[in-house]
Structure formats: structure tokens, C-alpha cells
PDB file of N, CA, C and O in Angstrom:
ATOM      1  N   MET A   1      98.765  95.285  80.626  1.00  0.00           N
ATOM      2  CA  MET A   1      98.980  97.169  80.408  1.00  0.00           C
ATOM      3  C   MET A   1      98.376  97.660  81.396  1.00  0.00           C
ATOM      4  O   MET A   1      98.325  98.863  81.142  1.00  0.00           O
ATOM      5  N   GLN A   2      97.820  97.459  82.494  1.00  0.00           N
ATOM      6  CA  GLN A   2      97.508  98.188  83.948  1.00  0.00           C
ATOM      7  C   GLN A   2      98.496  98.279  83.962  1.00  0.00           C
ATOM      8  O   GLN A   2      99.188  99.231  83.601  1.00  0.00           O
ATOM      9  N   LYS A   3      98.870  97.018  84.509  1.00  0.00           N
ATOM     10  CA  LYS A   3     100.257  96.706  85.432  1.00  0.00           C
ATOM     11  C   LYS A   3     101.838  97.851  85.278  1.00  0.00           C
ATOM     12  O   LYS A   3     102.310  98.661  86.076  1.00  0.00           O
ATOM     13  N   THR A   4     102.302  97.403  83.819  1.00  0.00           N
ATOM     14  CA  THR A   4     103.008  98.397  82.538  1.00  0.00           C
ATOM     15  C   THR A   4     102.454 100.327  83.051  1.00  0.00           C
ATOM     16  O   THR A   4     103.177 101.265  82.714  1.00  0.00           O
ATOM     17  N   MET A   5     101.457 100.505  83.658  1.00  0.00           N
ATOM     18  CA  MET A   5     100.963 101.883  83.428  1.00  0.00           C
ATOM     19  C   MET A   5     100.985 101.883  85.246  1.00  0.00           C
ATOM     20  O   MET A   5     101.181 103.009  85.701  1.00  0.00           O
ATOM     21  N   GLN A   6     100.795 100.673  86.392  1.00  0.00           N
ATOM     22  CA  GLN A   6     101.482 100.722  87.474  1.00  0.00           C
ATOM     23  C   GLN A   6     101.828 101.725  87.826  1.00  0.00           C
ATOM     24  O   GLN A   6     101.566 102.795  88.375  1.00  0.00           O
ATOM     25  N   MET A   7     103.445 100.269  86.731  1.00  0.00           N
ATOM     26  CA  MET A   7     105.263 100.294  87.227  1.00  0.00           C
ATOM     27  C   MET A   7     105.041 101.877  86.996  1.00  0.00           C
ATOM     28  O   MET A   7     105.336 102.641  87.915  1.00  0.00           O
ATOM     29  N   ASN A   8     104.447 102.459  85.593  1.00  0.00           N
ATOM     30  CA  ASN A   8     104.983 104.213  85.009  1.00  0.00           C
ATOM     31  C   ASN A   8     105.054 104.831  86.200  1.00  0.00           C
ATOM     32  O   ASN A   8     105.982 105.499  86.657  1.00  0.00           O
ATOM     33  N   ALA A   9     103.961 104.550  86.694  1.00  0.00           N
ATOM     34  CA  ALA A   9     103.109 105.316  87.718  1.00  0.00           C
ATOM     35  C   ALA A   9     104.149 105.459  89.257  1.00  0.00           C
ATOM     36  O   ALA A   9     104.365 106.482  89.906  1.00  0.00           O
ATOM     37  N   GLN A  10     104.433 104.671  89.401  1.00  0.00           N
ATOM     38  CA  GLN A  10     105.425 104.712  90.216  1.00  0.00           C
ATOM     39  C   GLN A  10     107.030 105.133  90.098  1.00  0.00           C
ATOM     40  O   GLN A  10     107.765 105.672  90.925  1.00  0.00           O
ATOM     41  N   GLU A  11     107.228 104.768  89.025  1.00  0.00           N
ATOM     42  CA  GLU A  11     108.141 105.196  88.660  1.00  0.00           C
ATOM     43  C   GLU A  11     108.618 106.426  88.801  1.00  0.00           C
ATOM     44  O   GLU A  11     109.698 106.782  89.273  1.00  0.00           O
ATOM     45  N   ASN A  12     107.334 107.350  88.156  1.00  0.00           N
ATOM     46  CA  ASN A  12     107.395 108.776  87.461  1.00  0.00           C
ATOM     47  C   ASN A  12     107.485 109.267  89.665  1.00  0.00           C
ATOM     48  O   ASN A  12     108.194 110.029  90.322  1.00  0.00           O
ATOM     49  N   MET A  13     106.639 108.551  89.922  1.00  0.00           N
ATOM     50  CA  MET A  13     106.959 109.345  91.920  1.00  0.00           C
ATOM     51  C   MET A  13     108.221 108.656  92.364  1.00  0.00           C
ATOM     52  O   MET A  13     108.481 108.977  93.523  1.00  0.00           O
ATOM     53  N   MET A  14     108.816 108.087  92.013  1.00  0.00           N
ATOM     54  CA  MET A  14     110.088 107.858  92.879  1.00  0.00           C
ATOM     55  C   MET A  14     110.788 108.713  92.308  1.00  0.00           C
ATOM     56  O   MET A  14     111.216 109.414  93.225  1.00  0.00           O
ATOM     57  N   GLU A  15     111.392 109.309  90.819  1.00  0.00           N
ATOM     58  CA  GLU A  15     111.834 110.118  90.882  1.00  0.00           C
ATOM     59  C   GLU A  15     111.460 111.559  90.865  1.00  0.00           C
ATOM     60  O   GLU A  15     112.209 112.531  90.773  1.00  0.00           O
ATOM     61  N   SER A  16     110.175 111.518  90.969  1.00  0.00           N
ATOM     62  CA  SER A  16     109.609 112.792  91.549  1.00  0.00           C
ATOM     63  C   SER A  16     109.844 113.234  92.767  1.00  0.00           C
ATOM     64  O   SER A  16     109.993 114.429  93.025  1.00  0.00           O
ATOM     65  N   ASP A  17     109.896 112.319  93.597  1.00  0.00           N
ATOM     66  CA  ASP A  17     110.034 112.471  95.209  1.00  0.00           C
ATOM     67  C   ASP A  17     112.017 112.984  95.225  1.00  0.00           C
ATOM     68  O   ASP A  17     112.558 114.013  95.630  1.00  0.00           O
ATOM     69  N   ALA A  18     112.646 111.617  94.541  1.00  0.00           N
ATOM     70  CA  ALA A  18     113.972 112.404  94.394  1.00  0.00           C
ATOM     71  C   ALA A  18     114.513 113.105  93.946  1.00  0.00           C
ATOM     72  O   ALA A  18     115.719 113.202  94.171  1.00  0.00           O
ATOM     73  N   GLY A  19     113.840 113.947  93.070  1.00  0.00           N
ATOM     74  CA  GLY A  19     113.486 114.985  92.529  1.00  0.00           C
ATOM     75  C   GLY A  19     113.716 116.253  93.055  1.00  0.00           C
ATOM     76  O   GLY A  19     114.541 117.098  92.708  1.00  0.00           O
ATOM     77  N   PHE A  20     112.494 116.284  94.345  1.00  0.00           N
ATOM     78  CA  PHE A  20     111.799 117.123  95.618  1.00  0.00           C
ATOM     79  C   PHE A  20     113.171 117.145  96.425  1.00  0.00           C
ATOM     80  O   PHE A  20     113.728 118.220  96.645  1.00  0.00           O
ATOM     81  N   ARG A  21     113.760 115.812  96.906  1.00  0.00           N
ATOM     82  CA  ARG A  21     114.673 115.533  97.890  1.00  0.00           C
ATOM     83  C   ARG A  21     116.231 116.343  97.467  1.00  0.00           C
ATOM     84  O   ARG A  21     117.019 116.862  98.257  1.00  0.00           O
ATOM     85  N   MET A  22     116.334 116.255  96.145  1.00  0.00           N
ATOM     86  CA  MET A  22     117.576 116.879  95.787  1.00  0.00           C
ATOM     87  C   MET A  22     117.328 118.634  95.869  1.00  0.00           C
ATOM     88  O   MET A  22     118.279 119.415  95.836  1.00  0.00           O
ATOM     89  N   SER A  23     116.331 118.941  95.945  1.00  0.00           N
ATOM     90  CA  SER A  23     115.659 120.137  95.834  1.00  0.00           C
ATOM     91  C   SER A  23     116.044 120.515  96.977  1.00  0.00           C
ATOM     92  O   SER A  23     116.800 121.487  96.963  1.00  0.00           O
ATOM     93  N   ARG A  24     115.795 120.095  97.940  1.00  0.00           N
ATOM     94  CA  ARG A  24     116.221 120.469  99.843  1.00  0.00           C
ATOM     95  C   ARG A  24     117.037 120.330 100.242  1.00  0.00           C
ATOM     96  O   ARG A  24     117.386 120.856 101.299  1.00  0.00           O
ATOM     97  N   ILE A  25     118.084 119.107  99.176  1.00  0.00           N
ATOM     98  CA  ILE A  25     119.803 119.513  99.912  1.00  0.00           C
ATOM     99  C   ILE A  25     120.199 120.829  99.325  1.00  0.00           C
ATOM    100  O   ILE A  25     120.833 121.670  99.963  1.00  0.00           O
ATOM    101  N   ARG A  26     119.744 121.005  97.892  1.00  0.00           N
ATOM    102  CA  ARG A  26     120.514 122.062  97.736  1.00  0.00           C
ATOM    103  C   ARG A  26     120.407 123.626  98.477  1.00  0.00           C
ATOM    104  O   ARG A  26     121.238 124.513  98.671  1.00  0.00           O
ATOM    105  N   ALA A  27     118.761 123.461  98.817  1.00  0.00           N
ATOM    106  CA  ALA A  27     118.227 124.560  99.881  1.00  0.00           C
ATOM    107  C   ALA A  27     119.223 124.674 101.044  1.00  0.00           C
ATOM    108  O   ALA A  27     119.851 125.720 101.207  1.00  0.00           O
ATOM    109  N   GLU A  28     119.372 123.657 101.824  1.00  0.00           N
ATOM    110  CA  GLU A  28     120.529 123.095 102.880  1.00  0.00           C
ATOM    111  C   GLU A  28     121.517 123.881 102.835  1.00  0.00           C
ATOM    112  O   GLU A  28     121.933 124.720 103.634  1.00  0.00           O
ATOM    113  N   GLY A  29     122.055 123.359 101.281  1.00  0.00           N
ATOM    114  CA  GLY A  29     123.645 124.236 101.152  1.00  0.00           C
ATOM    115  C   GLY A  29     123.203 125.965 101.067  1.00  0.00           C
ATOM    116  O   GLY A  29     123.764 126.862 101.695  1.00  0.00           O
ATOM    117  N   TRP A  30     122.278 126.090 100.301  1.00  0.00           N
ATOM    118  CA  TRP A  30     121.943 127.756 100.151  1.00  0.00           C
ATOM    119  C   TRP A  30     121.937 128.163 101.472  1.00  0.00           C
ATOM    120  O   TRP A  30     122.696 129.068 101.820  1.00  0.00           O
ATOM    121  N   LYS A  31     121.060 127.533 102.398  1.00  0.00           N
ATOM    122  CA  LYS A  31     121.200 128.188 103.532  1.00  0.00           C
ATOM    123  C   LYS A  31     122.588 127.982 104.356  1.00  0.00           C
ATOM    124  O   LYS A  31     123.084 129.053 104.704  1.00  0.00           O
ATOM    125  N   ALA A  32     123.159 127.067 104.658  1.00  0.00           N
ATOM    126  CA  ALA A  32     124.116 127.132 105.032  1.00  0.00           C
ATOM    127  C   ALA A  32     125.603 128.480 104.951  1.00  0.00           C
ATOM    128  O   ALA A  32     126.241 129.202 105.716  1.00  0.00           O
ATOM    129  N   ALA A  33     125.521 128.157 103.568  1.00  0.00           N
ATOM    130  CA  ALA A  33     126.117 129.496 102.576  1.00  0.00           C
ATOM    131  C   ALA A  33     125.477 130.947 103.421  1.00  0.00           C
ATOM    132  O   ALA A  33     126.146 131.520 104.281  1.00  0.00           O
ATOM    133  N   GLN A  34     124.297 131.337 103.072  1.00  0.00           N
ATOM    134  CA  GLN A  34     123.616 133.040 104.359  1.00  0.00           C
ATOM    135  C   GLN A  34     124.433 132.271 105.859  1.00  0.00           C
ATOM    136  O   GLN A  34     125.237 133.190 106.010  1.00  0.00           O
ATOM    137  N   ALA A  35     124.684 131.564 106.691  1.00  0.00           N
ATOM    138  CA  ALA A  35     125.172 131.661 107.762  1.00  0.00           C
ATOM    139  C   ALA A  35     126.037 131.238 107.253  1.00  0.00           C
ATOM    140  O   ALA A  35     125.406 130.413 106.591  1.00  0.00           O
ATOM    141  N   TYR A  36     127.516 131.010 106.835  1.00  0.00           N
ATOM    142  CA  TYR A  36     128.243 130.949 106.931  1.00  0.00           C
ATOM    143  C   TYR A  36     128.654 132.521 106.293  1.00  0.00           C
ATOM    144  O   TYR A  36     129.847 132.750 106.095  1.00  0.00           O
ATOM    145  N   LEU A  37     127.894 133.306 106.064  1.00  0.00           N
ATOM    146  CA  LEU A  37     128.777 134.375 105.128  1.00  0.00           C
ATOM    147  C   LEU A  37     128.368 135.370 106.853  1.00  0.00           C
ATOM    148  O   LEU A  37     129.373 135.700 107.483  1.00  0.00           O
ATOM    149  N   VAL A  38     127.559 135.601 107.218  1.00  0.00           N
ATOM    150  CA  VAL A  38     126.085 135.992 108.435  1.00  0.00           C
ATOM    151  C   VAL A  38     128.110 135.825 109.682  1.00  0.00           C
ATOM    152  O   VAL A  38     128.716 136.750 110.222  1.00  0.00           O
ATOM    153  N   SER A  39     128.421 134.544 109.659  1.00  0.00           N
ATOM    154  CA  SER A  39     129.364 134.783 110.993  1.00  0.00           C
ATOM    155  C   SER A  39     130.654 134.974 110.888  1.00  0.00           C
ATOM    156  O   SER A  39     131.516 134.680 111.717  1.00  0.00           O
ATOM    157  N   GLY A  40     130.862 135.781 109.214  1.00  0.00           N
ATOM    158  CA  GLY A  40     132.317 136.158 109.082  1.00  0.00           C
ATOM    159  C   GLY A  40     133.545 135.765 108.806  1.00  0.00           C
ATOM    160  O   GLY A  40     134.600 136.341 108.540  1.00  0.00           O
ATOM    161  N   ASP A  41     133.146 134.493 108.942  1.00  0.00           N
ATOM    162  CA  ASP A  41     134.800 133.260 108.777  1.00  0.00           C
ATOM    163  C   ASP A  41     134.866 132.740 107.686  1.00  0.00           C
ATOM    164  O   ASP A  41     134.203 131.985 106.976  1.00  0.00           O
ATOM    165  N   PRO A  42     136.546 133.723 107.665  1.00  0.00           N
ATOM    166  CA  PRO A  42     137.001 133.622 106.441  1.00  0.00           C
ATOM    167  C   PRO A  42     136.943 132.341 106.160  1.00  0.00           C
ATOM    168  O   PRO A  42     136.012 132.123 105.385  1.00  0.00           O
ATOM    169  N   GLY A  43     137.633 131.232 106.501  1.00  0.00           N
ATOM    170  CA  GLY A  43     137.203 129.598 106.466  1.00  0.00           C
ATOM    171  C   GLY A  43     137.828 128.918 105.391  1.00  0.00           C
ATOM    172  O   GLY A  43     137.778 129.246 104.206  1.00  0.00           O
ATOM    173  N   ASP A  44     138.132 128.421 105.644  1.00  0.00           N
ATOM    174  CA  ASP A  44     138.095 127.123 103.786  1.00  0.00           C
ATOM    175  C   ASP A  44     137.856 126.162 103.462  1.00  0.00           C
ATOM    176  O   ASP A  44     136.990 125.605 104.136  1.00  0.00           O
ATOM    177  N   GLY A  45     138.525 125.256 102.096  1.00  0.00           N
ATOM    178  CA  GLY A  45     137.650 124.584 102.306  1.00  0.00           C
ATOM    179  C   GLY A  45     137.587 123.893 102.998  1.00  0.00           C
ATOM    180  O   GLY A  45     136.401 123.680 103.248  1.00  0.00           O
ATOM    181  N   LYS A  46     138.861 122.731 104.120  1.00  0.00           N
ATOM    182  CA  LYS A  46     137.759 122.232 105.119  1.00  0.00           C
ATOM    183  C   LYS A  46     137.444 122.340 105.376  1.00  0.00           C
ATOM    184  O   LYS A  46     136.791 121.321 105.602  1.00  0.00           O
ATOM    185  N   LYS A  47     136.837 123.596 106.132  1.00  0.00           N
ATOM    186  CA  LYS A  47     135.280 124.031 107.259  1.00  0.00           C
ATOM    187  C   LYS A  47     134.269 124.556 106.555  1.00  0.00           C
ATOM    188  O   LYS A  47     133.180 124.690 107.113  1.00  0.00           O
ATOM    189  N   ILE A  48     134.454 124.967 105.141  1.00  0.00           N
ATOM    190  CA  ILE A  48     133.281 124.482 104.385  1.00  0.00           C
ATOM    191  C   ILE A  48     132.711 122.844 104.083  1.00  0.00           C
ATOM    192  O   ILE A  48     131.569 122.473 103.812  1.00  0.00           O
ATOM    193  N   ALA A  49     133.711 122.213 104.212  1.00  0.00           N
ATOM    194  CA  ALA A  49     133.771 120.822 103.653  1.00  0.00           C
ATOM    195  C   ALA A  49     132.725 120.285 105.034  1.00  0.00           C
ATOM    196  O   ALA A  49     131.606 119.774 105.008  1.00  0.00           O
ATOM    197  N   ALA A  50     133.578 120.630 106.140  1.00  0.00           N
ATOM    198  CA  ALA A  50     132.656 120.289 107.595  1.00  0.00           C
ATOM    199  C   ALA A  50     131.819 120.689 107.713  1.00  0.00           C
ATOM    200  O   ALA A  50     131.135 119.918 108.386  1.00  0.00           O
ATOM    201  N   LEU A  51     130.952 122.104 107.309  1.00  0.00           N
ATOM    202  CA  LEU A  51     129.688 121.908 107.291  1.00  0.00           C
ATOM    203  C   LEU A  51     128.878 120.984 106.278  1.00  0.00           C
ATOM    204  O   LEU A  51     127.669 120.984 106.510  1.00  0.00           O
ATOM    205  N   ASN A  52     129.316 120.135 105.119  1.00  0.00           N
ATOM    206  CA  ASN A  52     128.237 119.357 104.388  1.00  0.00           C
ATOM    207  C   ASN A  52     127.934 118.246 105.223  1.00  0.00           C
ATOM    208  O   ASN A  52     128.742 117.356 105.488  1.00  0.00           O
ATOM    209  N   PRO A  53     126.271 118.333 105.809  1.00  0.00           N
ATOM    210  CA  PRO A  53     126.427 117.172 106.825  1.00  0.00           C
ATOM    211  C   PRO A  53     126.502 115.514 105.871  1.00  0.00           C
ATOM    212  O   PRO A  53     126.752 114.427 106.392  1.00  0.00           O
ATOM    213  N   TYR A  54     126.120 115.835 103.945  1.00  0.00           N
ATOM    214  CA  TYR A  54     125.806 114.501 103.818  1.00  0.00           C
ATOM    215  C   TYR A  54     127.178 113.469 103.017  1.00  0.00           C
ATOM    216  O   TYR A  54     128.059 113.916 102.283  1.00  0.00           O
ATOM    217  N   ARG A  55     127.060 112.565 103.281  1.00  0.00           N
ATOM    218  CA  ARG A  55     128.456 111.666 103.072  1.00  0.00           C
ATOM    219  C   ARG A  55     128.261 110.512 101.624  1.00  0.00           C
ATOM    220  O   ARG A  55     129.041 109.602 101.344  1.00  0.00           O
ATOM    221  N   ALA A  56     126.942 110.903 100.839  1.00  0.00           N
ATOM    222  CA  ALA A  56     126.523 109.775  99.597  1.00  0.00           C
ATOM    223  C   ALA A  56     126.951 110.648  98.467  1.00  0.00           C
ATOM    224  O   ALA A  56     125.909 111.101  97.993  1.00  0.00           O
ATOM    225  N   GLU A  57     128.270 111.239  97.612  1.00  0.00           N
ATOM    226  CA  GLU A  57     128.429 111.984  97.041  1.00  0.00           C
ATOM    227  C   GLU A  57     127.130 112.766  96.170  1.00  0.00           C
ATOM    228  O   GLU A  57     127.231 113.933  95.791  1.00  0.00           O
ATOM    229  N   LEU A  58     126.204 112.122  95.984  1.00  0.00           N
ATOM    230  CA  LEU A  58     125.396 112.913  95.114  1.00  0.00           C
ATOM    231  C   LEU A  58     124.721 113.711  96.086  1.00  0.00           C
ATOM    232  O   LEU A  58     124.994 114.910  96.139  1.00  0.00           O
ATOM    233  N   GLU A  59     124.169 113.388  96.595  1.00  0.00           N
ATOM    234  CA  GLU A  59     124.039 114.535  97.904  1.00  0.00           C
ATOM    235  C   GLU A  59     124.792 115.628  98.307  1.00  0.00           C
ATOM    236  O   GLU A  59     124.370 116.772  98.478  1.00  0.00           O
ATOM    237  N   ARG A  60     126.438 115.040  98.517  1.00  0.00           N
ATOM    238  CA  ARG A  60     127.734 116.221  98.689  1.00  0.00           C
ATOM    239  C   ARG A  60     127.272 117.178  97.588  1.00  0.00           C
ATOM    240  O   ARG A  60     127.313 118.387  97.818  1.00  0.00           O
ATOM    241  N   LYS A  61     126.747 116.633  96.172  1.00  0.00           N
ATOM    242  CA  LYS A  61     127.233 117.499  95.177  1.00  0.00           C
ATOM    243  C   LYS A  61     125.931 118.518  95.270  1.00  0.00           C
ATOM    244  O   LYS A  61     126.229 119.707  95.157  1.00  0.00           O
ATOM    245  N   GLN A  62     124.620 118.237  95.448  1.00  0.00           N
ATOM    246  CA  GLN A  62     123.655 119.106  95.848  1.00  0.00           C
ATOM    247  C   GLN A  62     123.974 120.265  96.532  1.00  0.00           C
ATOM    248  O   GLN A  62     123.757 121.435  96.217  1.00  0.00           O
ATOM    249  N   TRP A  63     124.693 119.645  97.829  1.00  0.00           N
ATOM    250  CA  TRP A  63     124.953 120.207  99.261  1.00  0.00           C
ATOM    251  C   TRP A  63     126.077 121.738  98.247  1.00  0.00           C
ATOM    252  O   TRP A  63     126.176 122.962  98.165  1.00  0.00           O
ATOM    253  N   TYR A  64     126.546 120.695  97.812  1.00  0.00           N
ATOM    254  CA  TYR A  64     127.195 122.065  97.406  1.00  0.00           C
ATOM    255  C   TYR A  64     126.986 122.934  96.000  1.00  0.00           C
ATOM    256  O   TYR A  64     127.775 123.814  95.655  1.00  0.00           O
ATOM    257  N   THR A  65     126.229 122.691  95.516  1.00  0.00           N
ATOM    258  CA  THR A  65     125.390 123.197  94.362  1.00  0.00           C
ATOM    259  C   THR A  65     124.891 124.561  94.618  1.00  0.00           C
ATOM    260  O   THR A  65     125.221 125.550  93.963  1.00  0.00           O
ATOM    261  N   GLY A  66     123.902 124.547  95.826  1.00  0.00           N
ATOM    262  CA  GLY A  66     123.356 125.328  96.547  1.00  0.00           C
ATOM    263  C   GLY A  66     124.212 126.181  97.188  1.00  0.00           C
ATOM    264  O   GLY A  66     124.261 127.379  96.906  1.00  0.00           O
ATOM    265  N   PHE A  67     124.879 125.675  98.011  1.00  0.00           N
ATOM    266  CA  PHE A  67     126.318 126.808  98.411  1.00  0.00           C
ATOM    267  C   PHE A  67     127.199 127.058  97.981  1.00  0.00           C
ATOM    268  O   PHE A  67     127.715 128.017  98.554  1.00  0.00           O
ATOM    269  N   ASN A  68     127.896 126.587  96.963  1.00  0.00           N
ATOM    270  CA  ASN A  68     127.713 127.771  95.620  1.00  0.00           C
ATOM    271  C   ASN A  68     127.587 128.766  95.220  1.00  0.00           C
ATOM    272  O   ASN A  68     128.277 129.770  95.043  1.00  0.00           O
ATOM    273  N   SER A  69     125.991 128.251  94.968  1.00  0.00           N
ATOM    274  CA  SER A  69     125.166 129.828  93.689  1.00  0.00           C
ATOM    275  C   SER A  69     124.583 130.052  95.314  1.00  0.00           C
ATOM    276  O   SER A  69     123.386 130.248  95.104  1.00  0.00           O
ATOM    277  N   ALA A  70     124.682 130.091  96.076  1.00  0.00           N
ATOM    278  CA  ALA A  70     124.121 131.795  97.520  1.00  0.00           C
ATOM    279  C   ALA A  70     125.352 132.602  97.690  1.00  0.00           C
ATOM    280  O   ALA A  70     125.287 133.693  98.255  1.00  0.00           O
ATOM    281  N   LEU A  71     126.884 131.957  97.066  1.00  0.00           N
ATOM    282  CA  LEU A  71     127.841 132.649  97.379  1.00  0.00           C
ATOM    283  C   LEU A  71     127.951 133.216  96.036  1.00  0.00           C
ATOM    284  O   LEU A  71     128.723 134.142  95.787  1.00  0.00           O
ATOM    285  N   GLU A  72     127.413 132.832  95.422  1.00  0.00           N
ATOM    286  CA  GLU A  72     127.465 133.684  93.706  1.00  0.00           C
ATOM    287  C   GLU A  72     126.486 134.555  94.083  1.00  0.00           C
ATOM    288  O   GLU A  72     126.805 135.739  93.978  1.00  0.00           O
ATOM    289  N   ARG A  73     125.220 134.289  94.552  1.00  0.00           N
ATOM    290  CA  ARG A  73     124.320 135.563  94.399  1.00  0.00           C
ATOM    291  C   ARG A  73     124.391 136.352  95.781  1.00  0.00           C
ATOM    292  O   ARG A  73     123.710 137.372  95.881  1.00  0.00           O
ATOM    293  N   LEU A  74     125.045 136.005  96.674  1.00  0.00           N
ATOM    294  CA  LEU A  74     124.909 137.022  97.803  1.00  0.00           C
ATOM    295  C   LEU A  74     126.637 137.820  98.531  1.00  0.00           C
ATOM    296  O   LEU A  74     126.599 138.647  99.442  1.00  0.00           O
TER     297      LEU A  74
END
């Protein structure tokens, strides 16, 4: 029982850490969109894709979520 509780606590911490990391990646995308808009560069899909520093699909999606969210709000 004690071991199961410890394992559950560790899993919850890992999920919490992963969620925090994904939120930071979204924030990086938001920040990149702000800089992109300030630059005045009309850009295109290739230029925007080049701004995304992540290669893993999940991280790339999180970055784009932040980037697009900023474009919609700014």
C-alpha cells in the first residue's frame, strides 16, 4: 500500500512537471509571436516554422499553440 502511494505521488509529480514544461513552451511561442509582430516582417509559413526551436512533435504543437494564441489576441 505504502509503495503504491509513493508510486502515485511520483507519477503525479511527473505529470505536473510535464504540464509545467508544456506551459513554458506555449509561453515561448507567445513571446516569439510578439517579437515577430514587432519586427513587421510579413513572413510566411517557412519563416514562422524556422522560429520554432522544438523538433519533437508534441513540443512543436505546444509552441505553435502559444504563437497562434498570441497572434489572435495581439
